SEMINU-117838 format. One record per residue (C-alpha): residue number from 1; residue in three letters; x, y, z. Coordinates in pm, whole numbers, m for minus. Each point is the difference from the previous one (the first is absolute). Layout:
N
+-----+-----+--------+--------+--------+
!   i !  aa !     px !     py !     pz !
+-----+-----+--------+--------+--------+
! NUM ! ala !      X !      Y !      Z !
...
+-----+-----+--------+--------+--------+
***
This chain:
183
+-----+-----+--------+--------+--------+
!   i !  aa !     px !     py !     pz !
+-----+-----+--------+--------+--------+
!   1 ! unk !    177 !   5606 !  m3918 !
!   2 ! unk !    261 !   m237 !     30 !
!   3 ! unk !    m99 !   m244 !    262 !
!   4 ! unk !    208 !     20 !    350 !
!   5 ! unk !    146 !   m342 !    m57 !
!   6 ! unk !    142 !    132 !   m327 !
!   7 ! unk !    203 !    300 !    164 !
!   8 ! unk !    151 !   m228 !    291 !
!   9 ! unk !    102 !   m229 !   m342 !
!  10 ! unk !    168 !    304 !   m119 !
!  11 ! unk !    148 !    120 !    275 !
!  12 ! unk !    133 !   m321 !     78 !
!  13 ! unk !    143 !    m72 !   m379 !
!  14 ! unk !    177 !    412 !    m36 !
!  15 ! unk !   m299 !    162 !   m174 !
!  16 ! unk !     20 !    279 !    273 !
!  17 ! unk !    m79 !    256 !   m316 !
!  18 ! unk !   m332 !   m209 !    m37 !
!  19 ! unk !    m41 !    m57 !    402 !
!  20 ! unk !     43 !    321 !    159 !
!  21 ! unk !   m260 !    221 !   m261 !
!  22 ! unk !   m255 !   m328 !      9 !
!  23 ! unk !     44 !    m32 !    304 !
!  24 ! unk !    m98 !    322 !    124 !
!  25 ! unk !   m290 !    m29 !   m282 !
!  26 ! unk !   m146 !   m277 !    167 !
!  27 ! unk !     51 !    107 !    397 !
!  28 ! unk !   m205 !    318 !    m96 !
!  29 ! unk !   m284 !   m203 !   m195 !
!  30 ! unk !     m8 !   m241 !    287 !
!  31 ! unk !    m52 !    323 !    252 !
!  32 ! unk !   m278 !    119 !   m209 !
!  33 ! unk !   m155 !   m340 !      0 !
!  34 ! unk !   m110 !     23 !    299 !
!  35 ! unk !     43 !   m336 !    105 !
!  36 ! unk !   m121 !   m187 !   m327 !
!  37 ! unk !    376 !    m99 !   m147 !
!  38 ! unk !    251 !   m116 !    205 !
!  39 ! unk !    400 !    m69 !     m5 !
!  40 ! unk !    134 !    310 !    129 !
!  41 ! unk !    255 !   m211 !    144 !
!  42 ! unk !    108 !   m114 !   m301 !
!  43 ! unk !    m25 !    344 !   m120 !
!  44 ! unk !    240 !    126 !    225 !
!  45 ! unk !    263 !   m297 !    m29 !
!  46 ! unk !     45 !     73 !   m348 !
!  47 ! unk !     70 !    327 !     48 !
!  48 ! unk !    221 !    m33 !    289 !
!  49 ! unk !    222 !   m282 !   m198 !
!  50 ! unk !    m41 !    239 !   m338 !
!  51 ! unk !    191 !    237 !    260 !
!  52 ! unk !    280 !   m254 !     72 !
!  53 ! unk !     43 !    m38 !   m315 !
!  54 ! unk !      2 !    336 !    m92 !
!  55 ! unk !    312 !     53 !    256 !
!  56 ! unk !    145 !   m314 !    m55 !
!  57 ! unk !     29 !    156 !   m341 !
!  58 ! unk !    119 !    331 !     99 !
!  59 ! unk !    264 !   m153 !    216 !
!  60 ! unk !    100 !   m238 !   m272 !
!  61 ! unk !    107 !    330 !   m284 !
!  62 ! unk !    140 !    165 !    338 !
!  63 ! unk !    238 !   m222 !     m5 !
!  64 ! unk !     58 !   m112 !   m326 !
!  65 ! unk !     85 !    395 !    m56 !
!  66 ! unk !    294 !    m17 !    247 !
!  67 ! unk !    147 !   m266 !   m122 !
!  68 ! unk !    m95 !   m250 !    342 !
!  69 ! unk !    m78 !   m274 !   m326 !
!  70 ! unk !    342 !     18 !   m145 !
!  71 ! unk !    266 !   m235 !     90 !
!  72 ! unk !    278 !    138 !    168 !
!  73 ! unk !    367 !     54 !   m162 !
!  74 ! unk !    281 !   m223 !    m54 !
!  75 ! unk !    202 !    214 !    248 !
!  76 ! unk !   m246 !     14 !    277 !
!  77 ! unk !     22 !   m382 !     16 !
!  78 ! unk !    405 !     m6 !     52 !
!  79 ! unk !    285 !    136 !    233 !
!  80 ! unk !    370 !    195 !    m47 !
!  81 ! unk !    215 !    m81 !   m326 !
!  82 ! unk !   m334 !   m220 !   m120 !
!  83 ! unk !   m230 !    281 !     49 !
!  84 ! unk !    227 !    213 !   m225 !
!  85 ! unk !    m25 !   m263 !   m284 !
!  86 ! unk !   m340 !      0 !     40 !
!  87 ! unk !   m106 !    339 !    m13 !
!  88 ! unk !    141 !    m23 !   m369 !
!  89 ! unk !   m168 !   m221 !    m60 !
!  90 ! unk !   m319 !    233 !     68 !
!  91 ! unk !    158 !    320 !   m209 !
!  92 ! unk !     53 !   m297 !   m261 !
!  93 ! unk !   m336 !    m94 !    m19 !
!  94 ! unk !   m131 !    384 !    m17 !
!  95 ! unk !    275 !     88 !   m239 !
!  96 ! unk !   m171 !   m310 !   m207 !
!  97 ! unk !   m380 !    147 !     70 !
!  98 ! unk !    101 !    351 !    m89 !
!  99 ! unk !    108 !   m144 !   m329 !
! 100 ! unk !    337 !    204 !     77 !
! 101 ! unk !    245 !   m202 !   m248 !
! 102 ! unk !    318 !    331 !     59 !
! 103 ! unk !    m61 !    m51 !    441 !
! 104 ! unk !      9 !   m409 !    m53 !
! 105 ! unk !    293 !    m16 !   m277 !
! 106 ! unk !    217 !    299 !    168 !
! 107 ! unk !   m120 !     m3 !    360 !
! 108 ! unk !    m94 !   m363 !     76 !
! 109 ! unk !    223 !   m225 !   m239 !
! 110 ! unk !    374 !      9 !     64 !
! 111 ! unk !    131 !    150 !   m355 !
! 112 ! unk !    111 !   m377 !    m88 !
! 113 ! unk !   m349 !   m149 !     12 !
! 114 ! unk !   m116 !    303 !   m201 !
! 115 ! unk !    194 !    m12 !   m325 !
! 116 ! unk !    m54 !   m394 !     24 !
! 117 ! unk !   m411 !     62 !    m53 !
! 118 ! unk !    100 !    252 !   m221 !
! 119 ! unk !    221 !   m301 !   m146 !
! 120 ! unk !   m246 !   m292 !    m21 !
! 121 ! unk !   m348 !    279 !    m85 !
! 122 ! unk !    m78 !    179 !   m331 !
! 123 ! unk !     m6 !    313 !    201 !
! 124 ! unk !    211 !    195 !    248 !
! 125 ! unk !    m39 !   m115 !    320 !
! 126 ! unk !   m229 !    295 !    131 !
! 127 ! unk !   m241 !    m22 !   m312 !
! 128 ! unk !    m53 !   m379 !    148 !
! 129 ! unk !   m114 !     91 !    372 !
! 130 ! unk !   m263 !    312 !   m127 !
! 131 ! unk !   m312 !   m118 !     m4 !
! 132 ! unk !   m322 !     69 !   m170 !
! 133 ! unk !   m298 !    237 !     82 !
! 134 ! unk !   m248 !   m262 !    187 !
! 135 ! unk !    343 !   m298 !     16 !
! 136 ! unk !    m19 !   m155 !    355 !
! 137 ! unk !    359 !   m108 !    188 !
! 138 ! unk !   m106 !   m261 !    234 !
! 139 ! unk !    143 !    m74 !    337 !
! 140 ! unk !    316 !    m83 !    118 !
! 141 ! unk !     48 !   m241 !    340 !
! 142 ! unk !    302 !    m39 !    208 !
! 143 ! unk !     m9 !   m368 !     63 !
! 144 ! unk !    371 !     m9 !    146 !
! 145 ! unk !    321 !    265 !     46 !
! 146 ! unk !    363 !   m203 !      1 !
! 147 ! unk !    268 !    312 !     66 !
! 148 ! unk !    382 !    m75 !    m18 !
! 149 ! unk !    181 !    310 !     29 !
! 150 ! unk !   m120 !    222 !   m289 !
! 151 ! unk !   m185 !   m265 !   m190 !
! 152 ! unk !   m329 !   m104 !     85 !
! 153 ! unk !   m201 !   m268 !   m161 !
! 154 ! unk !   m376 !     96 !    m25 !
! 155 ! unk !   m281 !   m322 !    m14 !
! 156 ! unk !   m253 !    224 !   m125 !
! 157 ! unk !   m339 !   m128 !   m184 !
! 158 ! unk !   m156 !    258 !   m290 !
! 159 ! unk !   m344 !    m53 !    m40 !
! 160 ! unk !     33 !   m367 !    m14 !
! 161 ! unk !    367 !    m21 !   m107 !
! 162 ! unk !    277 !   m136 !    184 !
! 163 ! unk !    287 !    210 !    m40 !
! 164 ! unk !    304 !     26 !    128 !
! 165 ! unk !    185 !    317 !     24 !
! 166 ! unk !    371 !    130 !     22 !
! 167 ! unk !     79 !    312 !    213 !
! 168 ! unk !    320 !    219 !     25 !
! 169 ! unk !     61 !    287 !    274 !
! 170 ! unk !    125 !    257 !   m220 !
! 171 ! unk !     77 !    366 !    197 !
! 172 ! unk !   m227 !   m121 !    265 !
! 173 ! unk !   m253 !    m90 !   m221 !
! 174 ! unk !   m132 !   m363 !    m79 !
! 175 ! unk !    m50 !    m40 !   m399 !
! 176 ! unk !   m156 !   m333 !   m157 !
! 177 ! unk !    308 !   m141 !   m190 !
! 178 ! unk !   m182 !   m282 !   m153 !
! 179 ! unk !   m385 !   m154 !     m4 !
! 180 ! unk !    m71 !   m420 !    m70 !
! 181 ! unk !   m308 !   m177 !    m67 !
! 182 ! unk !    m25 !   m301 !    223 !
! 183 ! unk !   m228 !   m267 !     95 !
+-----+-----+--------+--------+--------+
***
């Protein structure tokens, strides 16, 4: 039999899978011993703490599944026209993450920028943004947005890389016209 003091330790350090069943067995043996064995309070404490850990784990799983721990979108942290620009950054991040090169080059980038990317690479623009299976796109966080008419300058961090995006409003939609790495 596991000692009641060890059951309490299992409960404290988060070993609910051990604390609860061992605690129940210990309480049963203590009860059957007719007073020869002690530690009923420690066994109960281990069971209670094990149950608390199980409840905390269950709450954590529910919160994770519902997205509570997800970082807020860029758009949710801005207002007005800056929110529109930040929403386009969110759409860009999603298109990059989905590995949808056609969407990126046809609807996210301006035609001029997509052409520049094609000229600068060995493959057409869309193929450069198609992700391979298992490849992961890093997150994009907006640090600052400056809007002047139909032009916006957006300072972002893509993973750990600071970048400056120039965006143009074309036919009512913000599109990326340039991306440069900054320091």
